[in-house]
C-alpha positions as CSV (number, residue, x, y, z in Angstrom):
1,M,-14.2,-85.5,79.2
2,R,-12.5,-86.0,75.5
3,V,-13.1,-89.9,74.3
4,L,-11.8,-90.2,71.8
5,I,-13.4,-94.0,69.5
6,C,-11.1,-94.9,66.8
7,P,-12.4,-98.5,66.2
8,D,-11.5,-101.0,62.9
9,K,-14.5,-103.0,61.4
10,F,-16.1,-105.8,63.4
11,A,-16.3,-108.3,60.6
12,G,-19.1,-109.7,59.4
13,T,-21.3,-108.2,62.0
14,L,-20.3,-104.3,62.1
15,S,-18.9,-101.8,60.0
16,A,-16.4,-99.2,61.8
17,P,-18.9,-96.6,61.7
18,E,-21.3,-98.7,63.3
19,A,-19.0,-100.1,66.0
20,A,-17.9,-96.1,66.8
21,A,-21.8,-95.7,66.9
22,A,-22.5,-98.0,68.8
23,V,-19.6,-96.7,71.9
24,A,-21.0,-92.9,71.7
25,E,-24.3,-94.2,72.5
26,G,-23.7,-96.3,75.0
27,W,-21.1,-94.3,76.4
28,H,-23.5,-91.1,76.5
29,E,-26.2,-93.8,78.2
30,T,-23.9,-92.9,81.1
31,A,-22.1,-89.7,81.0
32,P,-23.9,-88.1,78.4
33,A,-21.4,-84.1,79.4
34,D,-19.0,-86.1,78.1
35,D,-17.4,-85.3,74.5
36,C,-17.4,-88.5,72.2
37,V,-14.9,-88.0,69.2
38,L,-15.6,-90.8,66.3
39,R,-12.8,-91.7,63.7
40,P,-13.8,-95.2,62.7
41,L,-10.8,-96.9,60.9
42,S,-9.6,-99.6,58.4
43,D,-6.2,-100.7,56.8
44,G,-6.6,-100.9,53.8
45,G,-9.8,-104.1,54.4
46,P,-13.2,-103.7,54.3
47,G,-14.6,-100.6,55.0
48,F,-11.9,-98.8,54.0
49,V,-13.7,-96.7,50.9
50,E,-16.7,-96.0,54.0
51,V,-14.0,-94.9,56.8
52,L,-12.7,-92.0,54.4
53,A,-15.6,-91.2,52.8
54,G,-17.1,-89.8,56.4
55,A,-14.0,-87.6,56.7
56,L,-12.8,-86.4,53.2
57,D,-14.4,-83.4,50.8
58,G,-15.3,-85.8,48.3
59,R,-18.1,-87.3,46.0
60,L,-19.0,-90.8,46.1
61,L,-19.9,-92.7,42.8
62,P,-22.0,-96.1,42.6
63,V,-19.8,-98.9,39.7
64,T,-21.9,-101.6,38.7
65,T,-18.7,-104.5,38.9
66,T,-18.7,-107.9,39.7
67,D,-17.9,-110.4,42.6
68,P,-15.1,-112.8,42.6
69,L,-16.7,-116.2,40.6
70,G,-18.0,-112.8,38.6
71,R,-21.3,-112.0,39.4
72,P,-23.1,-108.9,39.2
73,A,-21.9,-106.3,42.7
74,Q,-21.8,-102.9,43.6
75,G,-19.1,-101.3,44.5
76,E,-18.7,-97.5,44.7
77,I,-15.5,-95.3,44.3
78,L,-14.7,-92.1,46.2
79,L,-13.2,-89.1,44.2
80,A,-11.6,-86.3,46.4
81,G,-10.5,-83.7,44.2
82,T,-8.2,-85.8,41.1
83,T,-7.4,-88.5,43.6
84,A,-9.7,-92.2,43.6
85,Y,-10.1,-94.4,46.7
86,V,-10.9,-98.0,45.6
87,E,-11.7,-101.0,48.0
88,S,-10.8,-104.4,46.5
89,A,-12.8,-105.8,49.0
90,Q,-15.8,-104.3,47.4
91,A,-15.2,-106.7,44.2
92,C,-12.5,-109.8,45.5
93,G,-13.6,-110.4,49.5
94,L,-14.1,-112.7,51.2
95,H,-17.4,-112.4,52.4
96,L,-19.3,-112.2,49.5
97,L,-18.6,-115.5,49.0
98,T,-20.5,-118.4,51.4
99,K,-17.9,-120.8,53.2
100,E,-18.7,-123.3,50.4
101,E,-18.1,-121.1,47.0
102,R,-15.3,-120.3,48.6
103,N,-12.3,-121.0,45.7
104,P,-9.1,-119.6,45.2
105,N,-8.2,-121.8,41.8
106,T,-10.9,-120.2,40.1
107,A,-12.1,-116.9,42.0
108,S,-10.9,-113.6,40.2
109,S,-10.1,-110.1,40.6
110,Y,-11.4,-109.1,37.4
111,G,-13.9,-107.0,39.5
112,L,-11.8,-103.9,41.2
113,G,-10.0,-103.8,36.7
114,L,-13.5,-102.0,36.8
115,L,-13.3,-100.2,39.9
116,L,-9.7,-98.4,38.4
117,A,-11.3,-98.7,35.3
118,A,-14.0,-96.5,36.5
119,A,-11.8,-94.1,38.6
120,V,-9.8,-93.5,35.6
121,E,-12.6,-93.1,33.2
122,A,-13.9,-90.6,36.1
123,G,-10.8,-88.4,36.2
124,A,-8.6,-89.8,38.7
125,T,-4.6,-89.4,37.8
126,E,-4.1,-90.8,41.0
127,V,-5.9,-94.4,42.1
128,V,-5.7,-95.2,45.6
129,V,-6.3,-99.0,46.1
130,G,-7.2,-100.3,49.6
131,L,-6.1,-104.3,49.5
132,G,-7.6,-106.8,52.4
133,G,-9.7,-109.4,52.8
134,S,-10.1,-110.9,49.4
135,A,-11.1,-114.3,48.4
136,V,-8.9,-114.4,45.6
137,N,-5.4,-115.5,44.4
138,D,-4.8,-114.4,41.5
139,A,-2.3,-112.1,42.1
140,G,-4.3,-109.6,39.8
141,A,-4.4,-111.1,36.8
142,G,-8.4,-110.5,36.4
143,M,-7.6,-106.8,37.6
144,L,-5.6,-106.9,34.6
145,A,-7.7,-108.5,32.3
146,A,-10.6,-106.2,33.3
147,L,-7.9,-103.0,32.0
148,G,-7.2,-105.4,28.8
149,A,-4.1,-107.0,29.3
150,G,-4.8,-110.5,30.9
151,P,-3.2,-113.2,30.7
152,V,-2.4,-115.7,27.2
153,D,-1.6,-118.6,26.7
154,Q,1.1,-119.8,24.1
155,S,-1.5,-119.7,21.0
156,G,-2.7,-115.9,22.5
157,Y,-5.8,-116.9,24.0
158,A,-7.6,-115.7,27.3
159,L,-6.7,-117.9,30.3
160,P,-9.4,-118.7,32.3
161,Y,-10.1,-116.8,35.0
162,G,-8.4,-117.8,38.6
163,G,-5.2,-118.9,39.9
164,A,-3.9,-121.7,39.0
165,A,-4.1,-120.9,35.6
166,L,-1.5,-118.6,35.5
167,G,1.2,-121.7,35.3
168,V,0.7,-121.9,31.7
169,A,0.8,-118.2,31.3
170,A,3.1,-116.8,28.1
171,G,2.4,-112.9,28.3
172,L,-0.3,-110.5,28.7
173,A,-3.1,-109.7,25.7
174,G,-2.1,-105.8,26.0
175,L,-1.4,-102.6,28.0
176,P,-3.6,-102.0,30.4
177,Q,-5.9,-98.6,30.0
178,L,-4.8,-96.9,33.4
179,R,-4.3,-93.5,31.2
180,E,-0.7,-93.2,32.9
181,A,-2.6,-92.5,36.2
182,R,-0.4,-93.8,39.4
183,L,-1.2,-96.4,41.7
184,V,-0.4,-96.4,45.4
185,A,-1.3,-100.0,47.1
186,A,-2.7,-99.7,50.9
187,T,-2.2,-102.0,53.1
188,D,-0.4,-103.3,55.8
189,V,0.1,-106.6,55.0
190,D,4.2,-107.0,54.2
191,N,4.1,-110.3,53.2
192,P,5.8,-111.6,49.8
193,L,4.3,-113.2,46.6
194,L,5.7,-116.5,47.1
195,G,7.1,-118.9,49.6
196,L,6.6,-120.3,53.5
197,H,5.2,-116.3,54.0
198,G,3.8,-115.4,50.6
199,A,-0.3,-115.5,49.4
200,S,-0.6,-118.4,48.6
201,N,0.8,-120.0,51.9
202,V,-0.4,-117.7,54.2
203,Y,-3.8,-116.6,53.4
204,G,-4.3,-119.2,51.0
205,P,-6.5,-121.7,53.3
206,Q,-8.9,-119.4,54.6
207,K,-10.1,-118.7,51.0
208,G,-11.0,-122.6,50.7
209,A,-7.3,-123.7,49.1
210,S,-6.4,-127.4,50.8
211,R,-2.6,-128.1,50.8
212,E,-2.5,-129.5,47.3
213,D,-3.8,-126.1,45.8
214,V,-1.0,-123.8,47.8
215,L,1.5,-125.6,46.5
216,R,-0.4,-125.3,43.1
217,L,-1.1,-121.9,43.4
218,D,2.3,-120.6,44.7
219,A,4.2,-122.1,41.4
220,A,1.5,-120.6,39.0
221,L,2.4,-117.3,40.7
222,E,5.9,-117.9,40.7
223,H,5.5,-118.4,36.9
224,F,3.7,-115.9,36.7
225,S,5.1,-113.5,37.9
226,G,8.0,-113.6,35.8
227,V,5.4,-112.9,33.0
228,L,4.9,-109.8,35.0
229,E,8.8,-108.9,34.9
230,R,9.1,-109.4,32.1
231,A,5.5,-107.3,30.8
232,F,6.6,-104.2,32.6
233,G,10.4,-104.5,32.9
234,V,10.8,-104.9,36.3
235,D,13.1,-106.9,38.7
236,G,12.5,-108.8,42.2
237,L,8.8,-108.6,42.1
238,A,8.0,-111.6,44.2
239,T,10.5,-110.7,46.9
240,M,8.9,-106.9,47.1
241,P,6.6,-106.3,50.6
242,G,3.5,-106.0,49.9
243,A,3.1,-108.0,46.8
244,G,1.6,-111.1,48.5
245,A,-1.0,-108.7,49.3
246,A,-5.0,-109.1,48.8
247,G,-3.7,-113.0,47.0
248,G,-1.5,-110.9,44.7
249,I,-2.6,-108.3,43.6
250,G,-0.4,-106.0,45.4
251,A,2.2,-107.7,43.0
252,A,-0.1,-106.6,39.7
253,L,0.2,-103.0,41.6
254,L,3.6,-103.0,41.8
255,A,4.3,-103.7,38.5
256,L,2.6,-101.7,37.1
257,G,4.4,-98.6,38.3
258,G,2.9,-98.5,42.1
259,R,3.9,-97.7,45.7
260,V,2.8,-99.9,49.0
261,V,2.2,-97.6,51.8
262,S,0.7,-98.6,55.0
263,G,-2.5,-98.7,54.8
264,I,-3.6,-97.8,58.4
265,G,-0.8,-95.6,58.2
266,L,-2.8,-93.3,55.3
267,V,-5.7,-93.2,56.9
268,T,-5.1,-92.3,60.2
269,R,-3.3,-89.3,58.2
270,L,-6.6,-88.6,56.3
271,I,-8.9,-88.0,59.1
272,G,-6.4,-86.4,61.3
273,L,-6.5,-89.0,63.6
274,E,-2.8,-87.8,65.3
275,E,-4.1,-84.1,66.2
276,Q,-7.1,-86.3,68.5
277,L,-4.8,-88.1,70.2
278,D,-2.8,-85.1,71.3
279,R,-6.6,-83.9,72.6
280,A,-7.5,-87.0,73.7
281,D,-8.6,-88.2,77.5
282,L,-9.8,-92.1,77.1
283,V,-8.7,-93.5,73.8
284,I,-11.2,-96.4,73.1
285,T,-10.5,-98.8,69.9
286,G,-11.8,-102.0,69.0
287,E,-12.4,-104.6,66.1
288,G,-14.1,-108.6,65.7
289,S,-11.1,-110.7,67.4
290,F,-8.5,-109.2,69.3
291,D,-5.6,-112.2,68.7
292,H,-1.6,-112.0,67.9
293,Q,-2.1,-110.7,64.5
294,S,-3.9,-107.5,66.5
295,L,-0.7,-107.0,67.9
296,R,1.1,-106.7,65.3
297,G,0.4,-103.9,62.6
298,K,-3.4,-104.1,62.9
299,V,-5.7,-101.5,63.4
300,A,-5.6,-101.6,67.4
301,A,-2.0,-102.5,67.5
302,G,-1.5,-98.9,65.8
303,I,-3.7,-96.8,68.3
304,A,-2.7,-98.2,71.4
305,G,0.4,-97.8,71.0
306,G,-0.1,-93.6,70.0
307,A,-1.9,-93.7,73.2
308,R,0.4,-95.3,75.6
309,D,3.9,-92.7,73.3
310,R,1.3,-90.0,75.3
311,G,0.5,-91.6,78.7
312,L,-3.3,-92.0,77.4
313,P,-4.8,-95.3,78.8
314,C,-6.5,-97.2,75.6
315,V,-9.5,-99.7,75.8
316,V,-10.4,-102.4,73.3
317,I,-13.6,-103.8,73.1
318,A,-14.2,-106.5,70.6
319,G,-16.0,-109.2,69.5
320,R,-13.7,-111.2,71.3
321,N,-10.0,-111.9,73.1
322,E,-7.5,-114.3,72.4
323,T,-4.5,-112.0,73.8
324,G,-2.9,-112.3,77.1
325,Y,-2.7,-109.8,79.4
326,R,0.9,-108.9,79.5
327,E,0.9,-108.9,75.9
328,A,-1.2,-106.6,75.4
329,A,-0.4,-104.3,77.8
330,A,2.6,-104.1,76.3
331,A,1.6,-103.1,73.0
332,G,-0.6,-100.0,75.0
333,V,-3.8,-101.5,75.6
334,T,-5.3,-100.7,79.4
335,E,-8.2,-102.9,79.5
336,T,-10.2,-105.4,77.0
337,Y,-13.3,-106.3,76.6
338,A,-15.1,-109.5,74.9
339,L,-18.5,-109.6,73.9
340,V,-18.8,-113.5,74.0
341,E,-17.6,-113.1,77.8
342,H,-20.8,-109.8,78.0
343,F,-22.9,-111.5,76.8
344,G,-21.3,-115.4,77.8
345,S,-21.5,-116.7,74.4
346,V,-20.8,-117.1,70.8
347,E,-24.1,-116.9,69.0
348,K,-25.5,-114.2,70.9
349,A,-22.1,-111.7,70.1
350,L,-22.8,-112.5,66.6
351,A,-26.4,-111.9,66.5
352,E,-26.5,-108.8,69.0
353,P,-23.0,-107.2,68.1
354,A,-24.1,-103.4,68.1
355,R,-26.3,-104.0,71.7
356,G,-23.3,-105.9,73.0
357,V,-21.1,-103.1,72.3
358,R,-23.6,-100.5,73.8
359,E,-23.7,-102.2,76.9
360,V,-20.1,-102.9,77.3
361,A,-19.3,-98.8,76.6
362,A,-22.4,-97.8,79.0
363,R,-20.5,-99.6,81.9
364,L,-17.1,-98.3,80.8
365,A,-18.2,-94.8,81.1
366,G,-19.4,-95.4,84.4
367,Q,-15.8,-97.0,85.4
368,W,-13.8,-94.2,83.7
369,S,-16.0,-90.7,83.2
370,R,-14.9,-88.1,85.6
């Protein structure tokens, strides 16, 4: 039997490659003769570079960068030919901060700018930026600062880092030093920059923003979007789909002439997932929390839809399951298994996720393997 294993990360516990390996190990405990094909996935968020590095003929270059609070952090870029793949979460990720440290008023995307600069210095003529899982809400202002084009006030002084200060931005310090490299934003978030569905309102609270913070940040980003439009000669930036991705970093990339592509679409194409789906007998995907958002553009929904179109069964292994049977089935999911139910507690599921995935997969093999 040919089993295609293509999970996303289990946020905070397992990377996508670790989750895929655990599924394969568990399956082979029961059905060692079956052919397990591992294709871990990412939609542009944490794990983007790691997933692509396992599939592309490229080289990983270590880069010293900074986290959202300006502390030293280690990142890396994947250089494949003249295309560099960069992951915003390595420098701006929410997982880099404790819950107490989260504050989108001051968190900065400066570290992402350092990654972009390193990619260009390495010779990349195109830089693909995976967006997702960020702790920032600064519309890429920090990123621009690292590239020599940070926001300044009326007197020409650099503004403090973070989204809150952008309400008094009068312009930019200069032009970004990118050596005319083309930019691509890889994300499955189509939110605009502003408003009810914008970066501040939708994602600000999970980054530590209070209701007052959300209103302040939305107003600051509205002002800063005008600064970006004037600086780069673009119109309608705030309403462009994807401008609100990663705390508005999408808006800065669009202002720089970048384009937005589907993160999961890009990854599935680069790793040859469509061909593997055509050859599979069973598909197993998964993620940390399988919920209503999973069925609206996330990895699991995309994989389940592809399996359904080919008449293949698709099984989801998740940390927790918060979807109903009917809505999951409508998306193409045949069965769902949750580690919380397997262990009987959230604490155990978080403490031993790899073991739980292996045990669930071993049980699945007993049910599905020929």
